[in-house]
N, C-alpha and C positions, 0 to 999 in steps of 0.2 A: 246634433251639430247641425251648422248654417252649411247648407252647401251653395255654391253659386256658381255655373257653369260658366268658362268664359269661352264666348263662342268662337270658331274659326270660322262656320257659316253660317250665315243667318236666317234663322226658326221665320218663316212665314206661315202665318194664318190662312190656308184657301180653301178650306170648308167649314162650313158653322150649320150643327144641327139640331134644333132645339124643339123642346114637346114639354107644355106645362100648363099650369093653371091659366096663363096668358095667351094661349092653343096652342098652333102648330107652323113653325117656320119663322125666318128671321124678322122680314117687315112685320107679321105679328107683335113677335118681341116689342122691338125696337118702336112701335107704336104704344103698345101698351105701356111699354118700361117709360117711354116719352112724359104719359101719364099721370102716372105716377101713384097709378092707384090697385089694389089685388082686384081680382076679376076669382068670378067663382069660387068665394071664402064661404064654408060650409060650415055653418057654425050650429045646425042642431042635430047632426046626423052622431056625433061623437061629444056632444055636452060633458062636461064644462070647457071642452078644446078647439077650437076651430081648425080649419083644415083647409088648407089650397088645393082644390081638387083638381084632376088631369082633365082636360078636355081632350073626349074619345076623336081619336083620328080615325080617316078611314083604312083601318090597319093593310085592308089587300092593297093597298098600293107599294107597302114595302115587304109583307109577309104574307105569304101563300094559308088558305087553308090550314094547309094537312100538317106547316110547318108552326102554327099558332098552336093547336093543339098539342104541344111539346112543351110549350112554355107557362110559368108565370107570368102574372104581368107585370113585376120590372124585368123580367127577361122580355119582355114585349117591348115595353116601352123605351129599351135598351137596344134591341132590335133596330126598333123602326127608326130609331133617330140617329141610329148610325148609318142608317139608310140615307136618311135627309142630309147627312155632312159628307157622303161619298158622292151623292147627286150634286150638291153645292160644287162640289169642287172639280167636278166632273172627273169625276177617280173611279168610275163603274168599268171599267176596262178589264179584261180578265186578265191580261196580262202584268197590270199594274198592281191591279189585288192580288196577284200572284205572289208578288214579291213586297207586299205592303205590312208593317209589322206593324202590330195592334198592343196597346196598353188600354187595360177596363181596369178602372175603380167598380167594385162592387161590394153586396152585403153577405149573407148570409143566407139567403135563400128564403122562400117564404111557406111557415106552417101550414098544415089545416088546420083554421081555429076551431073547427067543428070538433074534431078528434081529442084535441087539448080540452075544449071544454067537458066535455063525457069522461076525459082520463082524471079531470080535475072534482068532478061532480063526484062520482063513483069512488074517488080517493077520502073521500069524508068518510067513509062506514065502512072501508076495506080495512081487515083485520092486517093483511100483509100487503102494503102498500107495493113492494120491490117487485113482487109477484103480478100484481095487480098490473104494473108498468109495463114489467115486460110481455105480460100475454097479449094486454091492448097495441103495444109498439109492435108487436109479431101477427096481430093479426089486423088492425084496422089500417096499417100505414102500407100502401103497396111500393114492390121494389123500387117504382119509376117516381113515386113521391118522395121517397128517403132519397133517390140522386139527386133529387131536384133543389135539395137542399144545399149543394156545391158551388159553392161562388165562379169558380170558373165558367162553370155554363154558360153565363152570357158571354162570355169571349167565344165560346164554343158556337153558339146559336148565329151569331152575327160572321164565323167563318164559314157554318152553314147557308146560310140564306145570301148571305151577301160575296162570298168565295174570297174573303178576304185570310188568305193563308202562308204571311210571311209568320213569321216571330212572334211569340201571344206572350202577354205576361198580365196578370190579377193580382191587384191590389187587394185587400180587406182591411178597413178597419176603418170604418165612418168617414168624417170629413178628411183625414189623413191619408185616407187611402187615394182620394180626389188628388191632394195636392202633391201626396208621391207619383203619382202617374203621370199628372202633366212636367213635374219637375224631371221624371226619369225620361218621356219622350223628349221633353227641347235638350238634356244633356247627349242623348244618343245620337240626335241631329245635326247639334253645333258640333261633335267633335267629330263627325263623316263616320259613325255607326251604322246610321238611317239616311235613306234619304226621305221617306217620307214614312209617316206615322199616322193610324187612326187614335185618338185616345179620349177617352170621356168616360160619362158613370151614368148611374140609373136608380131610381129611389121611388118606389109604391108607398107613400105616407098613408094610405087608405087604411091600415090595418092596425085591429084594436091590439094584436102582439106587440106590434113595435110602440103602441102609445105607451102600455102597460111597462116594456122596458123601460120606456125615455121615464115615465111617471115615478117608477121605481127609484130613480137617479135623478129626480127632483130639478128636470132638465124643463118640464114643457109650462107653456102660459097660460094661464088660468081668465076666462072670464072673457071680457070685451074684447075684441081685436085691437092692438096697440100697435104701433109703429115700433120698430127695431128698437132706434135710441130712447124710447119714452117707457122700458119694458121695464121700469125698478122697485125697489120693493117685493112684498108679499105677493105670488102669482106670477113672477117674472120669470123668464123662459122664451124658449122657441115653440114658433108655428110651424108645422109641418107643413112642406108642398111636395106634391108628386112632381117629378121631372126625370126630362132625361135631356144629356148635354152631350154632345160629340164634338170634335175640331177634325179638320186633317191639317196636319203640320207636316212641310215639308221645306229642305234646303232651299235656299234661294237658286242656284243653279241649277236644281231639278224642276223646281217649277217654272221657271223662264224658258226651260226645254221644250216642255208641253204648252206654254205659253196659258200658264195656268193665274189669274188675277189675285193677285192676296186683296186679304181684308188689311190685312195690321202686320207688323212685325213683333213676336213675340223675341223681347231682346234680353228679356234674365227671370229665370225662375228663384227662390230661396224657402227653404223651409225648416223647420225646427221643432223639436217636443221634448217635453220633461214633465215634470209635477207643476199642479197648478198652486202651491204656496203664491203668498200675494202678492202679486206684481211680477211674478217669474215670466206669464205668459207672454205680458206686454215688452217687457225686457228683450224677448226671441224676437218676438215682431219687429222690436224696434229695429235689432240687428239684422232682421231679413230686411224690410224695407232700407238700411242702409246700405247693404251691399247688392242694393240693385244698381246703384250706380244713375238714378235719375237726377235729370236737371231741368231746368229752366220751368216752364208755366205748369205744374202738376195738378191731377186730378185723383180722386179716391174711391173706387168700388171697393164698399167691404159687405164681405160675406159674415158680418156681425149675425151670431143667433138672436140676442136678445137674454141669453142669460146673464143674470145683472151681476154680479161681481166682474167676470173678465171682457162685458160688454161694456161696461164702464171704465177699465184698464182701458181696452182700444180706443174709447173715445178721446181718452185722457192724454192717448201717446198722440194720436192722430194730430191732436190741435196743439203740443209742444214740438211737433218734431215737424209738422207741417202746416204752418199757422195760417198759410194763405191759398192750401187746397181746399176748394169744396168735396165734401164727404157725402158721399151717398149710401143707403147701406141698403142696398138691392133686397134683403131678407123682406124687409116690408111689402112689396109688391109678387114679390117670388115665393116666398114662403121658405124655410131652411128645407134645403133637399140633399142638407147629408153628404154622401160619396159627390152626389152632383154638383156639390155647391161654388165648391174652385172652379170646375171648368166650365159651368153655368156664367161667373162671372168674368172668365176670361173671353167668353162668347159675347157679351155685351160690352166689353169694354172695346172689340174689334171691331165691332157693328156701328156702335159711337166715333172712333177713331176712323172708321171707311168713312164717316157721313159730314166729319167735321164738327163735330159736334157732342156737348154734354148735356147729361138729363139733367132735368131740370128739380128740383128738392121734393123730396118725397115727403117730410114732413117740416116741421116752423123750426125746429133746431139745427135745422140744415143752410148751410149758407148759399146765396146764389153765385151762380159762376159768373167769371167774369173773362168771355171770351171761349175760343177755344184752347183745350191744353195741348201743352207741346207731347204730353205721356199720359198715361193713368195708369196708376196703380192698381193692382187689385188684391184683396188681403181675404183672406179664410181664417179665421181659429176656429178650432173646433171647440163644440160646447165642453167636452171632457179631456181632449189631450190634441195637440197638432196646432200646429203656427205655419200658416203661408203666406208669401207675397210673390207678386208677377207685374214686370215692367212692360207696357204695352205701347209701343210707339207706330207712326205711322210711316210706311214704306218708304223709304227714298233710295229707290235703285238705277244705281251708279254706273252697270252694267253695258 
């Protein structure tokens, strides 16, 4: 069911942390997305799939070597990006982090691919496969490795490294997790339950086990790279992107007191989910967008995956309901980043809002922008489940 909180408090975006195939940090991302072309697109290593591979940062700028050893790559991405957001918001003060709430969108951890491959190989000739699996799991998987499958370890590592020790929530469930994380953070601040929240997600797409899972669901794009809206027919699907995207959200009064400069206001968030019968996802997305309360000159940053049927439905819905709004499918440039997709889109919209401009088209089917929009609608439709939308507006501080 759709849920859109009416804000008692304005929710400001005061910190943004980004790490992806486009680079590290806000300036790098704004310039790269403005250029409209993907970067670091790996087309050979995982053929027939393309991957938007992560730009390796200097991890030591946010995470000690000792802490790094305890983390899988997706946790490193998330912990590093959370640190960037806290730095950007000037919010690494011990007292502030000690009462800051945290909401994380996370996957199920990373598997030991060598152990998995060995078990599958030996299982072909084993007489008792159940006994084989039990033995190999007992002997080949260290307890620490097993524990590292837990989704809430990303939040745990952020707490340890950056001392964010207020309340903590972790959502698990692909794109829907990112949508729910942002929606919950917004609702808590808008209702007065929280003053400041660190929210976001991380995804490591350079994993053969994840590619196998997505391929079994017929979700991956095959062959030569194509922009999001062009992936129709045979071989349609998403092109995975590794990314971390975190936001510092806070109520306007709290931000004013500590003299934080906002990028934009997160005006409203709406979400829904349900079966993917024909037209159902578009109907739910349309209801979510309608509930946002957007007026004036609008633009859309769409997190469309490229999975043919649902992406076509979204394109038709946006053309029908928002015929004058320029639409950009940012997955063309960033790849599809699963749990990070919704926070990533909101971050890009906030950057564009703060600079007073919208992005140029990423492909021929996208119309040119006519001036500066009054608001930006961010959408994310999960490749399998979950629909969400958010409204980003310039801050009009009347205090």
